[in-house]
Each structure stands twice: as structure tokens, then as C-alpha cells.
N, C-alpha and C positions, 0 to 999 in steps of 0.2 A: 185864088185865095178861097178857102172854104168858109162858109158862113153858118152860124147856128142861130136859129130863131125859135123863140118860145112865146106862147101867148098864155095869159093867165086872167082869171076872173075872180073878183072878190067873192067870198062866200062867208057869211057870218060876220062877226066883228072884225077880226084881224086875219082870217084864213084866206088863203089863195089856192084856188083849184087850177092845176096845171096839166098840160099834156105835152109830153116830149116824145115825138115819134110813136104815138099810139100808147104810151105808158102814162097812165093817169095817176096823179097823186096830189096831196094837199099839204101845204105848209101852214103853220099857225103859230101864235104866241101862247104863252102860258096863261092860265086863268088870272093870276095876279097882275098881269100886264094888259088885261082886257081881251084876251083871246079865249077860245073855247078848247084849246089843247087837242085839236083835231088832226094834228100832224106834226112832223119834226120842225124844229126851228131852222130857219134858213142858214145860219152859220154852221150848224151841225151838218147840213147837207154838203157844205164845202169839204168837211172831213170825210164824208161818205164818198164824195167824188174823188178825193185823194186816194182813199183806200181802193176804190174800184179801179182807178187808173194804174196805180203802181201794182196792184194785184194782178191785173191782166198782163202787164209787162213781165213781171217776175215769172208767172206761170208759163207764158210763151217762151221765155228765155230758158227756163228749166226743161220744158218739153224739147226744145232744140238740143239741149245738152243731154237728153235722154235720162233725166233724173226723175225717178218715180217717187212720188210722195204718197203717204197714207192720208195726210191732212195738211192743210195750210191755213193759218189764221193771221189776220192783221188787226191790230187795235191801234187807235189813235187817241192821243190825249193832248189837249190844247189849253194853254193859259190865256185868259183874256184880260185886257186892260180894265181898270176900274172906271176910267173916265170915258166920256163919249167922244168920238164914236168908239164903242167897245170892240176893239179889234183883237184878233189873236196875236199874241206877242211871242209865243213859242209853241211849236207843234212837234210832238214826238210820236214816232211809229214804232210798234213792236211787231216784228215778223216772227211767227212761230211756225216751225216746220216739224212735221212728225213723219218718221219713217225709219227703216233699218239701214244702218251704215251710210247715212247721208254725208256727202262730201262738203264739209263746211266751206272750203275755199270756193266751190262752185255756187253755193247758196249766197255767199258774200258777194261774189262777182255779179250774180243775177240782180240782187238788190241794189248794188252800187250802180250798175248800168241803168236800171230803172230810175233811180233817184238823181243821177248825174247827167243822163243823156236822153232818155226816152219819155218819161212821164211829164206831160205838159202841165198837169195840175200842180205837181211839185214845183216846176219852174215858175209858174204864176204865183203860187203862195209864198215861195222863198223871197219874192220881191217885197213882201210885207212882214214876214217872220221867218226865223230860222226853222228848218225842218230837219230834225235829227232822227236817228233810228238805231235800233239794236235788233239782234237776231238771236232767237232761242231755238235750240234743236231738242226735240223730245224723241225717245224711241218708243 
């Protein structure tokens, strides 16, 4: 079984300085909640992890299918509950692919495989909130 370990040190009022495999970053809360706004909010990083995980999957699958893209973008939007703990209640991803004559069926298959089989972040988050998606193709 693989383990992941992170260490963090408090910095400032609410900020946390972290190192993940040599990649340094800070999370913090907003000024109005006592932070210094020195970095992203922790819940937003969950969405960043989701985009990174599924993005890697989809790109690898499309590379194996020999699909050449001019560009690929993923955006995430999440609704949070009003009550504490303020958890995401709905997460929606939009996959935008740009290229000439892209085969929609293969794009859909790559995204579906990532979302239903390969992306561990999706699998974890779906235990808390539905993760839906749509696909946009641009030329």
C-alpha cells in the first residue's frame, strides 16, 4: 500500500507552509476570516487536485489514442453547503478541447474512463458529492 505524507508549518495568522515532494506552497484563509490571503483556500485545492488528476488521465488516454490536441482546458465549479462543516455538495467539470476534426466519441471515452475508472480524486470526492461533467469542442 502506498502512503503519502505531508508536513506543514503555520505561518502568519491562518497560513500553512507546505512541502510536497520538493514543491513548496502556502494555503491561507481570506482577510475577512483572519487570514492574510497568502495562498489558495484548502477546499479549492481539492478542486485543483481533481483537475490535475483527471487532466493527466485524459491526456494519457488521448495520447494512446493518438489524438492530437491544440489545447485542452478543464474548469471546475463547486457548490458548498451553507452550514458547518461547509462541504461541497455538487462539483461540475467542463473539459474543453481545441483542435481540428477532433473525434467526439474518443474525447467522451477518454473523459468517461478517467471519471469512472482511473481518477482516484474523483472516486474520493464522489463519496461526498456528485461529480458531473460536460465536454466542449472548439476548432
